[in-house]
C-alpha positions as CSV (number, residue, x, y, z in Angstrom):
1,M,-3.2,-6.6,-19.6
2,Q,-4.6,-3.8,-17.4
3,L,-6.0,-4.2,-13.8
4,P,-9.7,-4.5,-15.1
5,A,-9.3,-7.1,-17.5
6,N,-7.2,-8.9,-14.5
7,R,-10.0,-8.5,-12.1
8,K,-12.1,-9.9,-15.0
9,L,-10.2,-13.0,-15.8
10,D,-9.6,-13.6,-11.7
11,K,-13.7,-13.5,-11.1
12,Y,-14.8,-15.6,-14.0
13,I,-12.2,-18.1,-14.3
14,G,-11.5,-18.5,-10.4
15,Y,-15.3,-19.1,-9.5
16,C,-15.1,-21.7,-12.4
17,L,-12.0,-23.4,-10.7
18,I,-13.5,-23.0,-7.4
19,I,-16.5,-24.9,-8.3
20,L,-14.2,-27.8,-9.7
21,L,-12.0,-27.8,-7.2
22,V,-13.6,-27.5,-4.0
23,P,-15.4,-30.8,-4.1
24,I,-12.6,-32.7,-4.8
25,T,-10.7,-30.7,-2.0
26,R,-13.4,-31.6,0.4
27,L,-13.4,-35.5,-0.6
28,L,-9.3,-35.9,-0.3
29,G,-9.6,-33.7,3.0
30,I,-11.7,-36.6,4.4
31,L,-9.9,-39.5,3.1
32,L,-6.0,-38.2,3.6
33,R,-6.8,-36.9,6.9
34,K,-3.6,-34.7,7.1
35,D,-2.2,-33.2,10.4
36,H,-2.6,-29.7,9.7
37,R,-1.0,-28.5,13.5
38,L,1.6,-26.4,14.0
39,H,4.1,-28.3,16.2
40,Q,6.7,-28.0,13.5
41,P,7.9,-24.8,11.8
42,P,7.9,-25.0,8.1
43,Q,10.7,-24.7,6.1
44,H,9.7,-22.4,3.3
45,L,6.7,-19.9,3.6
46,L,5.7,-18.6,0.5
47,F,3.7,-15.4,0.3
48,I,1.3,-14.5,-2.0
49,K,0.6,-10.8,-2.9
50,L,0.0,-10.1,-7.0
51,L,-1.1,-6.7,-6.2
52,G,-0.9,-3.2,-4.2
53,L,2.7,-2.4,-2.9
54,G,1.2,-0.6,-0.1
55,S,-0.5,-3.2,1.1
56,L,2.4,-5.6,0.5
57,V,4.6,-2.7,3.0
58,V,2.0,-2.1,5.0
59,A,2.6,-6.1,6.2
60,T,6.1,-5.9,6.4
61,E,6.1,-5.5,10.1
62,S,4.0,-8.7,10.7
63,I,6.2,-10.8,8.4
64,Q,9.3,-9.8,10.2
65,A,7.6,-10.7,13.3
66,M,7.0,-13.7,11.6
67,R,10.4,-14.1,10.9
68,Q,11.6,-13.6,14.9
69,Q,9.5,-16.5,15.4
70,Y,10.9,-18.6,12.5
71,P,14.7,-17.8,12.1
72,N,15.6,-20.7,10.1
73,T,12.7,-20.7,7.9
74,R,13.2,-18.9,4.0
75,F,10.5,-16.5,3.2
76,I,9.6,-16.2,0.0
77,L,7.3,-14.1,-2.3
78,I,5.8,-14.4,-5.2
79,T,4.2,-11.5,-6.7
80,D,3.8,-8.6,-10.0
81,S,7.4,-8.1,-11.6
82,N,6.7,-4.1,-10.5
83,I,6.1,-4.9,-7.4
84,A,8.8,-6.9,-6.9
85,D,11.2,-4.2,-7.9
86,G,9.2,-2.0,-5.0
87,I,9.8,-4.2,-2.0
88,E,13.0,-5.8,-2.6
89,P,15.1,-3.2,-1.2
90,F,13.3,-3.3,1.9
91,Q,15.0,-7.0,2.0
92,V,12.2,-8.7,3.9
93,F,12.2,-12.0,1.8
94,D,15.1,-14.4,0.5
95,D,13.4,-15.1,-2.5
96,I,11.6,-13.2,-5.0
97,W,9.4,-15.1,-7.7
98,R,8.1,-12.4,-10.3
99,V,5.3,-13.0,-12.4
100,N,4.5,-10.7,-15.3
101,T,0.8,-10.0,-14.9
102,G,1.1,-8.0,-18.1
103,S,0.3,-10.7,-20.1
104,L,-1.7,-13.4,-19.5
105,S,0.2,-16.1,-21.3
106,V,3.4,-15.4,-19.7
107,T,1.6,-15.1,-16.8
108,I,-0.2,-18.7,-17.5
109,S,3.4,-20.4,-18.3
110,T,5.3,-18.8,-15.0
111,S,2.7,-19.6,-12.7
112,V,2.4,-23.3,-13.6
113,K,6.2,-23.2,-13.4
114,Y,6.1,-21.6,-10.0
115,I,3.9,-24.2,-9.1
116,I,6.1,-27.2,-10.2
117,K,8.9,-25.4,-8.3
118,T,7.0,-25.6,-5.1
119,W,6.2,-29.6,-5.1
120,R,9.8,-29.6,-4.9
121,L,10.1,-27.4,-1.6
122,Q,10.0,-29.6,1.9
123,K,7.4,-28.4,4.8
124,L,5.9,-25.6,3.1
125,W,3.2,-23.4,4.2
126,V,1.7,-20.8,2.3
127,A,0.6,-17.5,2.9
128,D,-2.1,-15.8,0.9
129,L,-2.2,-11.9,1.5
130,E,-4.9,-10.9,-0.8
131,V,-8.1,-10.2,0.7
132,Y,-10.7,-10.3,-2.7
133,S,-8.7,-12.7,-5.4
134,K,-10.1,-15.7,-5.9
135,L,-7.4,-17.5,-8.1
136,T,-4.8,-16.7,-5.5
137,T,-6.6,-19.2,-3.4
138,V,-6.7,-21.8,-6.2
139,Y,-2.7,-20.9,-6.6
140,A,-2.0,-21.7,-3.0
141,L,-4.5,-24.9,-2.9
142,L,-2.0,-26.4,-6.7
143,T,1.0,-25.7,-4.5
144,L,-0.4,-28.9,-2.2
145,A,0.8,-26.9,0.9
146,R,0.5,-28.9,3.9
147,N,-1.3,-25.7,5.4
148,R,-2.9,-22.9,3.7
149,F,-3.4,-19.6,5.5
150,G,-5.8,-16.8,3.9
151,F,-8.0,-14.3,4.9
152,Y,-11.8,-14.9,4.2
153,L,-14.9,-12.6,4.2
154,R,-18.4,-12.5,3.1
155,P,-17.1,-11.8,-0.7
156,V,-14.4,-15.0,-0.9
157,F,-16.4,-17.4,1.8
158,F,-15.4,-20.5,-0.2
159,R,-12.0,-20.0,1.0
160,K,-13.1,-21.7,3.9
161,Y,-13.2,-25.1,1.9
162,L,-9.9,-24.4,0.4
163,N,-7.5,-23.0,2.5
164,T,-6.6,-25.2,6.2
165,H,-6.9,-22.2,8.5
166,N,-8.9,-19.2,7.6
167,I,-8.2,-15.7,9.5
168,P,-10.8,-13.5,9.7
169,F,-10.5,-10.0,8.1
170,N,-12.2,-7.5,9.7
171,Q,-12.8,-4.7,7.4
172,A,-13.8,-2.2,10.2
173,A,-9.9,-3.0,12.1
174,C,-6.8,-1.2,10.6
175,L,-5.1,-3.2,7.7
176,G,-1.8,-4.0,9.9
177,D,-4.0,-5.6,12.3
178,N,-5.7,-8.1,10.0
179,Y,-2.0,-8.9,8.9
180,D,-1.2,-9.2,12.3
181,Q,-4.0,-11.8,13.3
182,M,-2.5,-13.5,10.6
183,A,1.1,-13.5,11.9
184,Q,-0.1,-15.0,15.1
185,A,-2.2,-17.5,13.3
186,I,0.6,-18.8,12.1
187,T,3.1,-18.8,14.2
188,G,0.9,-19.7,17.3
189,N,1.7,-16.0,19.1
190,E,0.7,-12.4,20.0
191,V,2.6,-9.5,17.4
192,L,3.9,-7.1,19.4
193,P,3.9,-3.7,17.7
194,A,6.8,-2.3,16.0
195,G,5.9,1.4,16.1
196,N,9.0,2.4,17.9
197,Q,11.2,0.8,14.9
198,L,11.4,3.8,12.6
199,P,14.4,4.7,11.0
200,L,16.2,8.2,12.9
201,R,15.4,11.1,10.5
202,N,18.4,14.0,11.3
203,N,17.7,17.6,10.1
204,E,14.4,17.5,9.0
205,W,13.7,21.2,8.4
206,K,17.0,21.6,6.2
207,K,15.7,19.0,3.2
208,Q,15.3,20.3,0.0
209,Y,12.0,19.2,-1.3
210,I,8.6,18.5,-0.3
211,I,7.4,15.2,-2.0
212,L,3.6,15.3,-3.0
213,N,1.8,12.5,-4.7
214,N,-1.7,12.5,-6.6
215,T,-1.3,9.2,-8.3
216,C,-3.1,5.9,-7.8
217,S,-3.6,2.2,-9.1
218,S,-6.5,1.9,-11.6
219,L,-8.1,0.1,-9.0
220,A,-9.5,3.0,-7.5
221,P,-9.0,6.4,-9.6
222,V,-11.8,7.8,-7.7
223,R,-8.9,8.6,-4.7
224,K,-7.1,11.3,-6.8
225,L,-7.6,15.0,-5.8
226,P,-8.6,17.3,-8.8
227,N,-6.2,19.0,-10.6
228,T,-7.2,22.4,-9.3
229,T,-7.4,21.3,-6.0
230,F,-3.5,20.0,-6.4
231,A,-2.5,22.9,-8.4
232,V,-3.5,25.5,-5.2
233,L,-1.5,23.4,-3.0
234,C,1.5,23.6,-5.4
235,N,1.4,27.2,-6.1
236,W,1.5,27.4,-2.3
237,I,4.4,25.6,-1.4
238,L,6.2,27.1,-4.4
239,T,5.0,30.6,-3.1
240,H,5.1,30.7,0.2
241,T,7.7,28.3,1.4
242,P,11.4,27.9,0.2
243,Y,10.5,24.1,-0.9
244,R,10.8,22.1,-4.0
245,I,8.4,20.0,-5.1
246,A,8.8,16.6,-6.3
247,F,6.1,14.8,-7.6
248,T,6.1,11.1,-7.5
249,G,4.1,8.2,-9.8
250,T,4.9,5.1,-12.2
251,G,6.1,5.3,-15.0
252,G,2.8,5.4,-16.5
253,D,2.3,8.6,-14.2
254,K,5.4,10.8,-15.6
255,I,3.2,12.0,-18.6
256,D,0.0,12.9,-17.3
257,I,2.7,14.8,-14.6
258,D,4.6,16.7,-17.3
259,Q,1.0,17.8,-18.7
260,F,-0.1,18.9,-15.3
261,I,3.2,21.0,-14.7
262,D,2.5,23.0,-18.1
263,E,-0.9,23.2,-17.2
264,H,-0.7,24.7,-13.9
265,L,2.9,25.3,-13.0
266,S,4.4,26.5,-16.3
267,P,6.3,29.9,-14.9
268,Y,8.2,27.7,-11.9
269,K,9.5,25.2,-14.9
270,Q,12.9,27.1,-15.5
271,K,12.9,27.8,-11.9
272,G,14.5,24.4,-10.8
273,R,12.1,24.0,-8.0
274,L,9.7,21.3,-9.9
275,F,11.1,17.7,-10.3
276,N,8.8,14.9,-12.0
277,I,10.9,11.7,-10.6
278,A,7.5,9.5,-11.8
279,G,9.4,6.1,-12.8
280,S,13.1,8.0,-13.5
281,L,14.5,6.4,-10.7
282,E,15.2,2.6,-9.7
283,F,13.2,1.7,-6.5
284,E,16.1,1.7,-4.3
285,A,17.4,5.6,-5.5
286,Y,13.4,6.5,-5.1
287,Y,13.2,5.4,-1.5
288,R,16.8,7.4,-1.6
289,F,15.5,10.6,-2.6
290,M,12.3,10.4,-0.6
291,A,14.5,9.8,2.9
292,D,17.5,11.7,2.2
293,K,15.6,14.9,0.3
294,G,11.9,15.2,1.6
295,I,11.3,17.0,4.8
296,C,7.4,15.4,4.1
297,M,4.9,14.1,1.8
298,V,1.6,15.5,1.0
299,T,-0.5,12.5,-0.7
300,I,-3.5,11.0,-1.1
301,D,-4.6,7.1,-0.3
302,S,-2.3,5.2,-2.3
303,G,1.3,3.3,-2.4
304,P,4.0,6.4,-1.8
305,L,1.8,7.0,1.3
306,H,2.8,3.4,3.1
307,I,6.3,3.7,2.2
308,A,6.8,6.8,3.2
309,R,5.9,6.0,7.1
310,K,7.9,3.2,6.4
311,L,11.1,5.3,5.5
312,G,10.0,7.6,8.7
313,L,8.9,10.5,6.3
314,P,6.7,13.0,7.7
315,T,3.1,13.0,6.1
316,V,0.0,14.4,5.2
317,S,-2.7,12.2,3.4
318,I,-6.0,13.0,2.4
319,W,-9.0,10.2,2.0
320,G,-12.4,10.3,0.4
321,P,-13.7,7.4,-0.6
322,T,-12.0,5.2,2.1
323,D,-11.6,5.3,5.7
324,P,-7.4,6.1,7.2
325,L,-8.5,4.6,10.1
326,A,-8.7,1.0,7.9
327,Y,-5.1,1.5,6.6
328,I,-2.9,3.7,9.1
329,K,-2.3,3.3,12.3
330,I,-0.5,6.5,13.5
331,P,1.1,5.6,17.6
332,A,0.9,8.4,20.0
333,S,4.4,9.3,19.4
334,Q,4.0,10.2,15.8
335,Q,0.5,11.5,15.8
336,Q,2.3,15.1,15.1
337,R,4.1,14.0,12.3
338,H,1.4,12.0,10.8
339,L,-1.7,14.2,9.9
340,F,-5.1,13.5,7.6
341,I,-7.8,14.7,6.0
342,Y,-11.1,13.0,6.0
343,N,-14.3,15.2,5.3
344,K,-16.7,11.1,5.5
345,V,-19.5,11.4,3.9
346,A,-22.3,9.6,3.5
347,C,-21.8,7.0,1.1
348,S,-18.2,6.9,2.2
349,P,-16.2,4.3,2.5
350,C,-16.8,2.7,-0.5
351,V,-13.9,1.2,-2.3
352,H,-14.0,-2.8,-1.5
353,Y,-17.3,-2.2,0.0
354,H,-19.3,-1.8,-3.7
355,E,-18.5,-3.1,-6.9
356,R,-20.1,-0.1,-8.0
357,L,-19.9,3.1,-6.7
358,P,-22.6,4.9,-5.4
359,C,-21.7,7.9,-6.8
360,G,-20.9,6.2,-10.3
361,G,-17.3,8.0,-10.4
362,N,-17.9,11.0,-9.5
363,N,-16.0,11.5,-6.5
364,I,-17.5,14.3,-4.5
365,C,-15.8,13.1,-1.3
366,M,-12.5,14.0,-2.5
367,K,-14.0,17.2,-5.0
368,E,-15.3,19.1,-2.1
369,I,-12.0,19.1,0.2
370,R,-10.9,22.6,-0.2
371,P,-7.0,23.1,-0.5
372,E,-6.9,25.6,2.4
373,N,-7.5,22.5,4.6
374,I,-4.6,20.8,3.1
375,I,-2.8,23.7,3.2
376,E,-3.6,24.4,6.8
377,K,-2.5,20.9,8.0
378,L,0.7,20.9,5.6
379,N,1.6,24.5,7.4
380,T,1.1,22.5,10.9
381,L,3.2,20.0,9.7
382,L,6.0,21.8,8.8
383,M,5.8,24.3,12.1
384,H,5.7,21.1,14.3
385,L,8.8,19.9,12.2
386,N,10.5,23.4,13.1
387,G,9.8,23.1,16.6
388,E,7.4,25.8,16.5
389,K,4.3,24.9,18.9
390,E,1.7,27.0,17.2
391,P,1.5,27.0,13.0
392,A,1.9,30.2,11.2
393,L,-1.4,29.9,9.5
394,Q,-4.2,30.4,12.1
395,R,-7.7,29.4,12.1
396,G,-9.8,31.6,10.0
397,G,-6.6,33.5,8.2
398,D,-6.1,33.8,4.9
399,Y,-3.9,30.6,3.6
400,R,-2.7,33.0,0.6
401,G,-1.1,34.9,2.3
402,T,0.6,32.7,4.9
403,A,4.6,32.5,4.8
404,I,6.3,29.7,6.1
405,R,9.8,31.0,8.0
406,R,12.7,28.5,7.4
407,S,15.5,28.4,10.4
408,V,19.0,28.1,9.0
């Protein structure tokens, strides 16, 4: 199933099940009067996250903090098969239950199988990491777990009546802070920041590739840069730096990226400076390539951004319909390694706030970002990684004529 179809399924079937289950749940709660206090740790903690590898990567720090509090608890994740492949190399969970969301019949049969499986788990708690889904709330309820934790906000107000523990989701706060709030609700202890746990990277300046990403899920394609803007960035890198370019994406993006290269970068195809790795590497090899070969990543708001930051890779991120302060928190010691561009237009942020976007899909917030602004940020980052105090590109200068010097 495509994502729009999944969202409709979640909305309509979810609401029908909620209408049926809320009165039953409330009645059983009054009659059974179960003890939902957290004085004993669970034997099993099941996390539900069906969509969004990037947000799941953001959640890993909070999940690892929970593991420190509950070292004897078995951590289980139920997620889409593709996300399972992406999160497995980080070794955050003891078990991963895979759901193939590409087929409705398989999704239903697999989900029912896992629900029955949860009934056999002793001292089970469930943490629903989805923010807007209706069906995941129902799923958590059907596990019959004694304690069920979930976010709630106005669009999913009904969760107050189905979860045993509700965590207010603050849309104005950073996503990681919301996950920390859930971890605190589950463990009863404050979650300490993990900003100093990034991998150590050596000889960054000698890496071979600048990694570029202009792909995202169909949840919000308005996050993408126009191809013309992206092409100017690519041409500048190939003309003014010694680096090769590696394009990231999923297997479904590979054809589009090849077409982009043919249309905008064909003179460089035979020179060995372009590498389309979209869908061509297993996730573990993909992460190893990023960590070992990439000097930095330039990306829109998408999963690869959060993966790069998890791997310690410096980044330049480009934002339009989403607010960077809601998704990334940059420690003071890392601020020169993670730069971003955000021209806050009047209607931004809009994704997750409006079902119908104010621009109708004409993402002027991304179309108005000038390529020289991206180049200036990238140049500043490269100079910082090279140990230079001032970027080679000065304000007001001609970005097309700036050369990057490389120390060897």
